C-alpha positions as CSV (number, residue, x, y, z in Angstrom):
1,M,120.1,140.6,104.1
2,G,123.7,140.6,102.8
3,A,123.5,140.7,99.0
4,G,126.4,138.7,97.7
5,L,126.7,136.6,100.9
6,A,125.9,132.9,100.8
7,S,125.5,132.2,104.5
8,P,122.9,134.6,106.2
9,P,119.9,132.3,105.8
10,Y,121.8,129.5,107.4
11,N,123.2,131.7,110.2
12,V,119.7,133.0,111.0
13,A,118.5,129.4,111.3
14,K,121.4,128.6,113.7
15,M,120.5,131.6,115.9
16,K,116.8,130.7,115.8
17,K,117.6,127.2,117.1
18,I,119.9,128.5,119.8
19,L,117.2,130.8,121.1
20,G,114.4,128.3,120.7
21,D,116.3,125.8,122.9
22,C,116.8,128.2,125.7
23,K,115.0,127.9,129.0
24,F,115.8,130.4,131.7
25,G,115.5,130.1,135.5
26,E,113.6,127.7,137.7
27,D,110.5,128.3,135.7
28,E,112.3,127.4,132.4
29,T,111.1,130.6,130.8
30,E,111.2,130.5,127.0
31,F,111.3,133.3,124.4
32,I,107.7,134.5,123.8
33,V,108.3,135.3,120.1
34,I,111.2,134.9,117.7
35,N,110.8,136.8,114.4
36,T,113.1,136.7,111.4
37,L,113.7,138.8,108.3
38,I,115.7,137.1,105.6
39,G,117.0,138.2,102.2
40,E,114.9,140.8,100.5
41,E,112.5,140.9,103.5
42,A,115.1,142.7,105.5
43,T,114.6,146.3,104.2
44,K,115.4,149.2,106.5
45,E,111.7,149.9,107.1
46,A,111.0,146.3,107.8
47,I,113.9,146.0,110.3
48,L,112.8,149.1,112.2
49,T,109.1,148.1,112.1
50,G,110.1,144.6,113.2
51,I,112.0,145.8,116.2
52,A,109.0,147.9,117.3
53,S,106.4,145.2,116.8
54,T,108.5,142.3,118.3
55,F,109.4,144.3,121.4
56,E,105.9,145.8,121.8
57,G,104.6,145.2,125.3
58,A,108.0,144.6,126.9
59,D,108.5,145.9,130.4
60,D,111.6,146.7,132.5
61,N,112.0,143.0,133.5
62,D,112.1,141.7,129.9
63,V,115.2,140.8,127.9
64,N,115.0,141.5,124.2
65,Y,117.4,139.9,121.7
66,F,118.5,141.4,118.3
67,Y,120.7,139.6,115.8
68,W,122.1,141.0,112.5
69,N,124.1,139.2,109.9
70,G,124.9,140.9,106.7
71,H,127.1,143.7,105.3
72,G,128.2,146.6,107.4
73,S,130.3,149.7,106.9
74,A,132.1,152.4,108.8
75,T,131.8,155.2,106.2
76,K,131.1,158.4,108.2
77,M,129.6,156.4,111.0
78,P,129.0,152.6,111.7
79,H,126.0,151.3,109.8
80,I,124.5,148.1,108.5
81,A,123.2,147.5,105.0
82,P,119.6,146.4,104.7
83,S,118.4,144.7,101.6
84,D,117.4,148.0,100.0
85,F,120.7,149.6,100.9
86,K,122.4,151.9,98.3
87,S,125.9,153.0,99.2
88,R,125.5,156.5,97.9
89,D,122.1,157.1,99.5
90,E,122.7,157.7,103.2
91,T,118.9,157.5,103.8
92,T,119.1,153.8,103.1
93,W,121.8,153.2,105.7
94,L,120.7,151.8,109.1
95,T,123.1,153.7,111.3
96,V,124.2,153.1,114.8
97,D,122.1,156.1,115.9
98,E,118.9,154.7,114.2
99,L,119.5,151.2,115.5
100,E,120.0,152.5,119.1
101,H,116.9,154.7,118.9
102,A,114.8,151.7,117.8
103,L,116.2,149.3,120.3
104,S,116.1,151.8,123.2
105,A,112.4,152.5,122.6
106,A,111.8,149.1,124.3
107,P,112.2,148.9,128.1
108,G,114.3,146.2,129.7
109,T,117.6,144.7,128.7
110,K,118.7,144.5,125.0
111,V,121.1,141.7,124.0
112,V,122.6,142.4,120.6
113,F,124.6,140.1,118.3
114,L,126.2,141.9,115.3
115,D,127.8,139.7,112.7
116,T,128.9,142.3,110.3
117,C,132.1,144.2,109.2
118,Y,133.1,147.1,111.4
119,S,130.6,146.0,114.0
120,G,132.8,146.9,116.9
121,G,132.3,150.5,116.1
122,F,128.7,150.2,117.4
123,I,130.3,149.9,120.9
124,G,133.3,152.1,120.4
125,K,135.8,149.3,119.7
126,G,138.1,150.8,117.0
127,F,135.9,153.6,115.9
128,V,134.9,156.9,117.7
129,K,131.1,156.5,117.4
130,S,129.4,154.3,119.9
131,L,125.8,154.2,121.2
132,L,125.0,150.7,122.3
133,V,126.9,151.2,125.5
134,S,124.3,152.2,128.1
135,D,123.5,150.1,131.2
136,D,120.6,148.3,129.5
137,Y,122.8,146.8,126.7
138,Q,124.7,143.5,126.5
139,V,126.5,143.4,123.1
140,I,128.8,141.0,121.3
141,T,130.2,141.9,117.8
142,S,132.1,139.9,115.2
143,C,135.1,142.3,115.0
144,R,136.5,145.7,115.8
145,G,135.2,148.9,114.3
146,D,138.1,149.0,111.9
147,Q,138.0,145.3,110.8
148,L,136.3,143.1,108.2
149,C,134.7,139.8,109.2
150,Y,134.3,136.7,107.0
151,E,132.1,133.8,106.0
152,N,133.0,130.4,104.6
153,P,130.8,130.3,101.5
154,N,132.3,127.0,100.2
155,A,131.2,124.8,103.2
156,S,128.5,122.3,102.5
157,I,126.3,124.6,104.6
158,P,127.8,128.1,104.3
159,Y,128.4,129.9,107.6
160,C,129.9,133.1,109.0
161,Y,132.8,132.4,111.4
162,F,131.3,134.6,114.2
163,T,127.9,133.0,114.1
164,M,129.3,129.5,113.9
165,G,131.4,130.3,116.9
166,V,128.3,131.4,118.8
167,Y,126.5,128.3,117.7
168,Q,129.4,126.1,118.8
169,A,129.6,127.9,122.2
170,C,125.9,127.3,122.8
171,T,125.8,123.6,121.6
172,S,129.2,122.6,123.1
173,Y,128.5,124.2,126.4
174,Q,130.7,121.8,128.3
175,Y,133.6,123.9,126.9
176,S,132.1,127.4,126.9
177,D,130.4,127.3,130.3
178,L,133.6,127.9,132.3
179,N,132.1,127.9,135.8
180,K,129.7,125.0,135.0
181,D,126.6,126.8,136.3
182,G,124.4,125.8,133.4
183,I,124.6,129.4,132.0
184,I,126.7,130.9,129.3
185,N,127.3,134.5,130.3
186,L,128.4,137.2,128.0
187,T,132.1,137.0,129.0
188,E,132.1,133.2,128.6
189,L,130.5,133.6,125.2
190,W,132.9,136.2,124.1
191,S,135.9,134.1,125.3
192,Y,134.8,131.0,123.4
193,V,133.8,132.8,120.2
194,Y,137.0,134.9,120.2
195,N,139.2,131.8,120.4
196,W,137.0,129.7,118.0
197,V,137.1,132.3,115.2
198,N,140.8,132.6,115.4
199,D,141.4,128.8,115.7
200,H,139.2,128.0,112.7
201,G,139.7,130.9,110.4
202,Y,143.4,130.1,109.8
203,H,142.9,129.7,106.0
204,C,141.6,133.2,105.6
205,K,142.2,136.6,107.2
206,C,139.7,135.6,109.8
207,H,142.4,134.5,112.2
208,A,143.2,138.2,112.8
209,V,139.7,139.2,113.6
210,Y,138.9,140.3,117.2
211,T,135.5,139.6,118.6
212,Q,134.4,142.4,120.9
213,Y,131.8,142.8,123.7
214,F,130.2,145.2,126.1
215,P,130.3,145.6,129.0
216,E,133.7,143.9,129.7
217,G,133.6,141.3,132.4
218,S,129.8,141.0,132.2
219,T,128.3,137.9,133.8
220,F,124.9,138.6,132.3
221,P,123.3,135.2,131.3
222,I,123.0,135.0,127.5
223,I,122.1,131.3,127.1
224,E,120.8,128.9,129.7
225,Y,120.6,125.2,129.0
């Protein structure tokens, strides 16, 4: 996951903690399973197989989460780069079409976090191709479809700015939960992350990166604390 990047293992750990701490509704429902693929584990086949096996048995009432952190590209169409990615071999690309097909095979709502360059193209923000935009998707991306995004590899614990923004939103909820209802919905999460990335990425080009989300104005609960 993300050859040449320092932060993906640490970013995955942050997301795992966020999801592990969640308890939804009066019954305080927790995630049934949280699976991860890190480094060389994250081949194209393993990602697609992992989506199918993790979401197996889901029904229309379930909510399934998918998080990706690593390289991405907009060559020909938006795609991410699994660990076995070869830039000149299109069969190794995990395209927006393939990701949508894998995720949409599961019933219920899909919540998608994409921390990768050009990720807004997956929802039509800055690029013509978009598939993760049907009624059963809630998506937040690190940037537009025509932008790069960045990590801070020199921090004591390396991090990507987008994922750190998500982590701060979900652990500093007194600032991100704007209506104080104990839930961070998609629009509240986007608003906090958008501002956090631009406030803290001033020493790199990150301050010009625009976090995107779909659907706009969504009040879907992403994190409940």
